[in-house]
N, C-alpha and C positions, 0 to 999 in steps of 0.2 A: 504493500500499499504506499501509495505516496505520503509525506510528510508536509502537511502543510502549516505546521505551528511555527515556523520561521518567518511566515509571509508578514510582512509589518500591517500594522492595524488601517495605515492608507490604502491596503489592497484588498479592504474586505470584500469589495465589489466581487473580488475574483475567487472569494470562498463561495460565493452565491452565483453559480452558473445558469446562463441562459440560453437555452438551445431555441435556433430560429426552424421552423418546419412548415411544409403546406398544412393544411386540414384534412386532408383524406384520411380515411382508415388506415390503409397502408403507410401513409408519411408517417401519421401519429404512433403506429407500431414500431415503427423503424428508429423514431424518436427516442419512445421509450426505451428501446433496445440499448441505445446508446447511452441514455440516461442511467440504466440499472449498469452497464458495464465503469461508467464513470465512476459511481458511486460506490463500486466492488472496490476499486484500485487507488479512491483518494475520498479522504473525507471533507466534502463538500455539500453542499445543496446544490440540486439541478432543478429548474423549472423550465417548463415548456411554454413559448410564445408561436401561435399561429400566427403565420403571415399568407396572404393570398396573392399569388401569382397571375401573369397575364394567361399563362397557359390554364388556371383554374376558372378566370372569367370568362373566356372565349369557348364556349363548347360547342358552337352551331357551324363551327368553319374546320375543315380537315387540317391536321398541325402543317402539313407541308405549305399550303397554301398561306400561311399567317406570315410565313417569310422573316421571322425575327428569332434573333439567337437568346439562349438563355429563355425559355418560354416558361419553364419551371423554376430558374434559381435567379432572376434578376432582381426580384424585390427582396429577397432572403439576404441576398447580397449587400445591397443599400443599405440595409438595417446592421448589417455585420461590420461593413466599412464603418458606418455611423456610432458605432458601438453600444446598440441597443441589444444586441445580442452577442454571445461570446463564441459561439460555434453556429454551424448549419448543417444541418443534416439533409442528403439528398439521395434519392436512388442514382447511382452512378452513371447510367444511362443518361441521362437527364443532364449530364455536366458537360457545356462546351468544352473543346480543348483549348481555347483562350481563356483564363481567368482575369478580372479586373486587376490590376496593380495592386501589391501589397496582401493578396489573398492565396492561400494555398491549399490543396488536399492534402492534410498532414494525416489522415488515417482511414483505413478501410478494414472492418472486422472481415473472419471468413467468410468467402465467399458461399451462395448456395448455386443450387442447380440452377445453371444458365441456359438451359432449353428452353425452347418455347413448346407450348401445349395445346390442345384442342378442347374445346368445350361444347359438347354437341346434345340436344335431346336426342338423337339417334344413335348415340355411343359410337364408341371406335375412333380413329383416326382421321388424317386427311385421305389416305386410299380408300376409306369405307364409305365415305361419303357419297350418297348418290348423285349421277351425274346431273349437272345443271344447279346443285345445292347453292343457296346465299352463305358467304364466308365473311362476317365482321371483321375489321382490323383498321386501327389507324395509322398504321405503321406502311409507306411506301417499301421499306425493307421486306417486311411478311409480304404484302402485295407483289413484288417483283416474283419472290420465290414459290410461291403459291400459283400465281400462273404459269412459271416453266415448269410445276410438280404437274398441275391440273388446270389445264388450260380451258377446260370446261364449267369451272366454279364459276359463280357470279361474285364478285367483290364489292362489298358495300362497307363504305365508313363509318367507323361507329366510334363515338367519342363518349367521356364519360368516366367517372370512379370505376375500381374493379369491380365492385359488386355491381353495378350497373349493367357493366357489359356483359357480365357473366348472368345475367337475368335476362338479357335480348337474346341469349342462346336457347336459356331454358323455357321462357314460355314462347317459342318459335318465333321471334320476331326476325330472327334470322337461323338459318339450319346450323351455324356453328359460329364460334368465335376462336380467334387464335391469340394467345395470350403469353405472358412471362410467367415460366411454372414459379420464379422465385417470389412473386409476389401472393400466388394463390397458396403457397406453402407456408410461407410467414404468416397469413391471416387464419393459416388451421383449416383451409377449405380443400385440402388434396382429394376429397371423395368426390369433387364435382370436376375433377379433370377426365376427361374420357379417351385421352390419347397423347403422348407424348412424341415429339417430332424430332427423330435424332439428327446429329451436327451434320450427316450425309446428306440429309434431306433439307435442313434451314439452318443457315450460321445466324449465331444469335448476334442482336446488337452491342456494341462494343459498352463494355463496362455491366453488362446485363446480369442479375444475380448479385451485383455488388453494393454496398453502401459506402457514401461518401462524406467524410466528417471535414468540413470546411472551416479554416480558422483565418484569422489575421497573422501576416506572416512573421512581424516582429512580437507575437505573443508568446513570449517563455515558457510562461506558466502552462497556456494552453499545448504547446508544444510537447512539454513532459507528460501531461496526460495523455494526448494522442498516441505516443510511444509506447502506454502501454496496452491501448486498445487496437494498435495495427497489427495485421496477418502480413507479413512479409511475402509469401507467395501470392495471396490475392494480390497485394500492391503491384507486385513485379507483372503478375499476367494484364493486369490493367493498366500499366503503364505501357506495355508494347502494344496491346488494343489501340489505347490514346494515339500513339504515333503512328498509326495506321489514318486513323479519322483525320487527324492533322495532316497529315502528307495527302490526304486525296483531297481536303477541304468541305469534309463531308459534316452533316448534321443531320434533323429529321426531315430536310427539305430533298435528299438524296438516297438511293437505295444501297447502304454498306453495311457490310455486317463483318465482326472480326472475334474470334474466339480463340485467346490463349488457354493453356492450361499446361501445368507441371505432369510429365510422365518420366517417372525416376529421375535421374540425373539432366532429361532434357525440356528443355522451353516448346512445345508445339502450339503452331497457331494455324488456324483455317482461318479465311478472308473471301469473302466475294464482293463484286459489284454488278449493278444490273442494270437495264433498262427497266422505265416504271413496269411496261407489261410483260416483262419477263422474257421477252424475245429473242434478248441477248444478255447472257449471264456468266461470267466468268468467274473462277474460283480458284484458290491455290492452296496448299499445304506448305508450309516451312517450318524447319526445324532450327533451335539456337542455343544459346546458353541462358540460362534463368540470370547469369550475373552479368549479362548484356541485353536486356529485354528492348531498349531504346534500338538496339541493332538488328534485333529481330524485327521490329515493326519498320524501320527503313528498307531493310530487305524485302518486305513483304510489300511497301508501297513501289519500288521498283520491279516486281515482277507483275504487280498488277498494272501498272502503266506500260510495261512491256508487252501487254497482252489488249492494249487498247483502253484501258481504265479510263484516263482522262478524256478520252473522247466521247466516252459512253456517259460520263459525267456531264459533260459540257452539254452534249444534247439533251440530257434531262433539264438542267438549268435552263436553257435557251426556251423548253415548251413552257416550263413552268412560268419564267417571264413573261411569255405571250398569251396566257390564260388570263 
């Protein structure tokens, strides 16, 4: 346990930490999880402050069409920079690769299952869906890979909190939804999953399944706390994936996926780039050293670009701007 007895009285504010978070059930679960981890490692009080983000306010427009970075992080980061909160807790996959000056991702606890899953009233996975079934998702990455696997399926844009999207499939508003396993598992709703989609069929979003703890770069006290929260393997994998996202200038407006994991003494990464309709899709698998996650990410960017990734993404962006 970290010893806070030596902190001067002038730093009493640091003895009571405030977490900034979105207000969804999943975001609150993640923040409560980080709160518990902090309180186990350090004798401090921790409170949670709910902050509404742009992504929470705009629910009637597909994410890819909003065209703004940091849809689920910007407002939280403004409060962090302003000092009204001491740390922010995010889903790692929501984090832009370029953070505001003065902020850093200082910790990520152990990652959970990074795969995508299907939830359907008819049960089964993607392959079991009937011809012409409707599938809900707000992710261009998922849309492209679903279209490449099953061009007969009808893709429907679905927004809203996790439980809202689950109900759309379970009540028949759509035949199925594709979501991240991590959120459903963290909420204790695993029994609602009807099929897991293997990485061989669908590569996950950058950072999927991981939680990001963001702090002010110059906050030495929070740096010490975060050192006790961080899982080195998860940070290594996420770092490598985020290099791919940064190198391809990606975000929710383009279909990009990257998933890295430790396999014995190596770091293995699968990554993909696709056109929105899935007609053109390239994917690669590379192996590198866990000691050099950035190098593996750079190598993956070069491999994807060598196969036309830059041209695919430029076409996607041009098409989006024309709409």
